[in-house]
N, C-alpha and C positions, 0 to 999 in steps of 0.2 A: 715873347709869346704869353697871351696871353692863354693856361688851359683850364680847359673845364671837361676835369671828374667828375664822369653819372656810375650810382652801379643804376644798372636794370631793376625794374618790378620786380615784383613779389614773385614768384613761381609758384606756380600750383607745391612745385616738388618739396619749395620753402615750409611754404605752409603744414605742410606731412612730417618734414624734417631726415626730407631724402638729398642724400649727398651726389650734388649733377654731375661737378667735374666739367672736363671735358666728353664722359660716354654720353647725357640728356642735353638733351638741345634745352630741355624747360619751357613752357606751356605758362603766360603770365594770366593768374589772375583774376577773379573780376578786380580786386582791389591791389595788383601787381598793373592793369590795367588806367585807371583812375593815377594811380601816380605818378606812369607814365604820361600822360596828360597830363597830372602837375607837373612834374619836367615841365613839358615844353611849353606848358605855362608862363612856370616862373624863367626860362628863357628863353621867350620870345621874345627881347627884348633890344638879346646882343645878337650883336653885326658876326652871324661865329661863319668862317670863311670854309672852314674842310670838316667832314664829322671821318670822323675814325669807329671802327665799332669790332668790337668782336663778331664773329665769325655764329656763332653760335644765337639758335632759331630768339633766345629769351631778349640776351640784348639787343640782334637787331631788331627783332620792332619795338622795345622800347626806340633804339634813335628812328626807328620809320615814324613818330607821332610825333618826338622832336623838331622833325625837319617841315613836317605842314607850314610851322613858321619860318621854315632858310630853307626856300625851293634853289636859292642860287646859292650856297653851298654841297661842293658833294661831296657823297659820300663812297666811303673807302672800307671790307671787314677785311681784317687785318686775323691773322691768325697770333700773332702775339698780345692781340690785346683776352682770348683765349683764356677763362680762369685756370685756376690750380688743375692738374692734371692727378688725379685722385689713382688711376690706376682701378682694379678691378676693385677698391670701397664705393665708386661710380651706380648707383643706384640704390644703395646699401640707405637703415635710418643711423644717421649719426649716431643716432644711443644703443646702434646695437656694433656697434666698432669702434673703441675709442682707442686702439693704439695703432689708429690710421698714423697717428700723426709720426712717431716712429719706422709707419713700414719704407724700406729702400725703394718702392715703386709708385711710394708719392712726391711730387714735386718737390724741391724745394724752394722756400720762399730765395734765395739768395739767384736761384735757376731764374728764377720769376723777374727777380729786379733785372737781369740781364735780355730778358725779357720788354724790360723795362726801358732798359738803357736804349736797345735797338729800335725802337719805336721811336723815343723821343730826341734819339738822334737824327732821324728820318725827317720828323717834321719840323724840327725848327728852323732850320738854316731853309726851308719852303716857304715858313709862314713866320718870318719873324720880324715882330711888330703885327702880331693881330694874332686873333683868340680862332680856335680846335678846341672841339669835344670831343671826347674819348668813350665810349660807351663801353660797360666793361662790368669785369664782376668783384667779389668782396672778399677774396681773399687776394687777386693779383694787381685790388684799390690797394688793401694793405699793403705793397711789395712795391709797388709802382712809386706811394709814398714816401717809402723806405729814400727808396734811391732816389727821388725828387728833393729828399731834405738834408739826407746825408745822415738820416738817426735813426737805428738798431727799428728792426719791426716787431715788438716784446714791449717798447717805449713808448710810439705810438698809442697801439693796441693799448695800453694799462692807460696815459694820460687821456683817448678819445673811445676805445671801443670801439667793434667790428663795425664795421660799414652797413649803416643802413640803407633796405633796398628803396633804392626810387630817392637814396640824396645826392647831394649835391659839392663836391668839392673845386676848390680857386687857386690857381699859380699863378705868380707874374714867373715866364719862366725865361731868366737873365745872366747875371753872374753868377749874384747869389740872388740864388729864388725863395721866391720871398709866397707864404701863406695867404690869404686874402680873403678865403672862407676852407670851414672844410666840416665836412661830415652832413652837410647843416640839410635839415627836414622841416625845416619853418613851414613850405610854401604844402606841402602834405597834411597843416593841419586847414587848412580852408574847407 
């Protein structure tokens, strides 16, 4: 199975440094709308069988832009692809809450990896040999790629940095999962 992972376009909240988590739906900014359109154009020739999207507005709206070129693909909204749950830190400025990583109310990367494993186990048997797309969020992408590659999320973060808005990563999911593209934003430069 070919798995394409996309981070949603930039939101107004992203540009203001506001933690969205699962609390805020997120509204795509003008830049975010252009990013979603650039992702859609970049992926227009892929033979996508199904799109799975976080049910949060910012991801759902990005997925809808991509689907313009894939009218035959099904669209399913799933909670498993939601952003990390930041609890009461959602809606607050990142600069104001430096202690959020150590807070017991914040979802751990291990918990997000369990969500990633669950959705991968659901879709893999159904779409073996096909191409599917997940539209999701930055922190969740880090956990999902950690799960796919069996590499600690800190190593991925140190090697590649955070997943950028509108980025595309592609993996071949099989017995030995293989990275084909990681955190690519070349399509946004055009």
